[in-house]
N, C-alpha and C positions, 0 to 999 in steps of 0.2 A: 687634636691628635689626628694619630694619625691614622691608613688604612688599615694598616696590619694591627693594629689597638679595637679599632672598633669593628673589624671581619672576626677576631678575639670576642669581642662585648657581644655580637650576634650570634657567633657559636652559642660559646654559655649559653644565654639565654632560650638562644631554640634547647640546648640542652634539660635546662632547668620545668621549662616549660612541656617538652617531651615525658622528664621522668615527672615529675607533679600526674599527668592526666595516663601515666604508663602504670601507675601505684594502685590504682582505682580501678583501673586492670586485673591485674598480677592478684591484689588481696582480695576479689570482690568473693570467691570463693571462704579463705579463714571469718570473713566478716563476717559477724549477725549486725543488720539492722535492727534497733530499735524500732515496735510498728506506726508509732507517733512519726522519728524521722522518716520511713517508708510511703504513708500517706501525703505527707510536705515535701518529699518530691516530684511527687506527680505532680504539683503545677509549675514546678520551677520550667518548661519547658512557654506555657501561655504565661509566665510572668518575665520574661526574659522576653517575647515576642512583642509585649504592651508595649516594655521597657523601650523595643523599639523604635516600634509606628510611634507611639503615643504624642514623641514630642515633635515631631514633623508634623501629625495629624494638626495637634489643634494650635503649634507655634512654628508656622512654616516662615513667619518674615522673624521671627526671636522675639514675637509678644503675642499674646494669648491674644488668637485669634474664632474669635465661634460666629461669623458670620456665611453671610452667602456666596458671599466673594473667596470663602475659605477655595479655593478645590479642593485642595490637601484633602480639611474635613469631610466634603461632601463626595469624594473620592471612597475614603475608607468609608465610608454610612453604607453606600449604596458595595462596598466590598465588605462591610458585616453582613449585611440582611442576604447579601447573594452567599455568604458562604453558612450562613444560619438558614437556609432557604432552597440551598443543594447537597449541600454536602461538597461539593464537587469545588477542587483547590484549581483545575485550567481555570474554569469559568468563574469565578472567583475571582485570579489575577487579572480576567482578560475586561471583564467587568470594570473594577478599579482602575485599570491604567484607562479604561476608553472616557472612563469617567474624567478622570483627573484628565485628560488632556484635550477633549471634550467641552470641559464645564465656564471656562473664557470667553467659548466662543456662541455657546448657548446663553451668557449675561448678558451678548450684545444685541 
């Protein structure tokens, strides 16, 4: 595949993606979503966030790992607990990263 064909492919894919996203913004005033769909859309950010962090938390090396040596699991649990108790995003990230980086040293 030539560089020009590759460039046209990227531009075309970008335009299609942009058009899809713009259509929801442009048509937002004209569409009336059913109440059930509106209620369901409320949970999309939580579902997406869970889909991003859960595989890395439970399977950091590609295998299911629920042991104390799994620093990702311990750091994730510490971050979840911090978020629940404080509702502070910055503190949650700091605690999670601190536990992730220090946990292997604490086990030795």
